C-alpha positions as CSV (number, residue, x, y, z in Angstrom):
1,M,128.1,-15.8,90.3
2,F,124.7,-14.7,91.2
3,A,126.1,-12.4,93.5
4,G,128.4,-10.8,90.8
5,V,125.2,-10.6,88.3
6,A,123.1,-8.6,90.9
7,A,126.1,-6.1,91.9
8,A,126.5,-5.5,88.1
9,A,122.8,-4.8,88.0
10,A,122.6,-2.8,91.3
11,A,125.4,-0.5,89.7
12,A,123.9,0.0,86.4
13,W,120.6,1.0,88.2
14,L,122.7,3.3,90.3
15,L,124.5,4.8,87.4
16,W,121.0,5.4,85.5
17,L,119.6,7.4,88.6
18,A,122.2,9.2,88.8
19,S,122.1,10.0,85.1
20,P,121.4,13.9,84.6
21,T,118.7,12.9,81.9
22,A,117.0,10.2,84.0
23,A,113.2,10.9,84.9
24,L,112.9,14.3,83.3
25,H,109.5,14.4,83.6
26,E,106.2,16.4,85.2
27,G,107.2,16.9,88.6
28,A,110.9,16.2,88.3
29,A,113.4,17.3,90.5
30,R,115.5,20.8,90.0
31,R,118.8,19.9,88.2
32,T,121.5,21.3,86.2
33,F,123.0,20.0,83.1
34,V,126.7,20.9,81.9
35,A,128.2,20.3,78.5
36,T,131.9,20.1,78.9
37,D,133.9,19.3,76.0
38,T,131.2,18.2,73.6
39,P,127.7,19.0,73.3
40,L,124.8,17.5,75.7
41,V,121.5,16.2,74.5
42,V,118.6,16.7,76.8
43,P,115.7,14.7,75.9
44,L,112.0,15.7,77.2
45,G,110.2,12.5,75.7
46,D,108.7,12.9,72.3
47,L,107.8,16.7,73.2
48,A,111.2,18.2,72.7
49,Q,115.2,18.1,72.5
50,I,117.5,20.6,74.1
51,T,121.2,20.2,72.7
52,L,123.7,22.3,75.0
53,A,127.1,23.4,72.9
54,P,130.3,22.8,74.9
55,G,130.8,25.0,77.9
56,S,127.2,25.7,78.6
57,E,125.1,25.2,81.8
58,L,121.6,24.7,81.8
59,Q,119.6,24.7,85.0
60,F,115.7,22.3,84.8
61,A,113.8,24.4,87.2
62,H,110.1,22.7,87.1
63,W,108.0,20.6,84.6
64,Q,104.2,21.7,85.6
65,P,101.4,21.1,83.5
66,D,101.4,24.3,82.1
67,Q,105.1,24.7,81.6
68,V,108.4,23.2,81.4
69,L,111.2,26.1,82.8
70,F,115.1,26.1,82.0
71,R,117.3,28.7,82.8
72,L,120.5,28.8,80.7
73,E,123.1,30.1,83.1
74,R,126.0,30.3,80.3
75,G,126.6,29.1,76.9
76,A,124.4,28.2,74.2
77,L,121.6,26.1,73.1
78,T,119.4,25.0,70.3
79,A,116.1,23.2,71.0
80,R,113.6,21.3,68.7
81,V,110.4,21.6,70.4
82,Q,106.9,19.6,68.5
83,P,104.6,22.2,67.2
84,P,101.2,22.7,68.2
85,P,98.9,20.9,69.1
86,A,101.6,18.2,70.7
87,V,103.3,21.5,72.6
88,A,101.3,24.6,73.6
89,P,103.2,27.8,72.0
90,D,104.0,29.1,75.9
91,F,104.5,25.3,77.6
92,F,108.5,25.5,76.6
93,V,110.6,28.4,78.4
94,V,114.0,29.3,78.6
95,D,115.1,32.2,80.8
96,T,118.6,33.5,80.0
97,P,120.7,36.4,81.7
98,L,119.8,38.7,78.9
99,G,116.1,38.3,79.3
């Protein structure tokens, strides 16, 4: 019985690690978020929340002390970012193919 519980816990932990939103923080590795048929919410702790429209693709480039950078490859997004002083005016950046 203990082995079954341990296996279930290990599987849940691995699913959490594989989640595209797991551990999105300063210094986190690059990753890509894709909203397929439904919107996808990408939280950035208490600082911001990005919602990708269906069919959108967003790359997380980096989170450094002075900037978090995303690249919108296709589609659309909405972002709710905390106002200053919680988030500096130039901290949250989204690059797009159009500039």
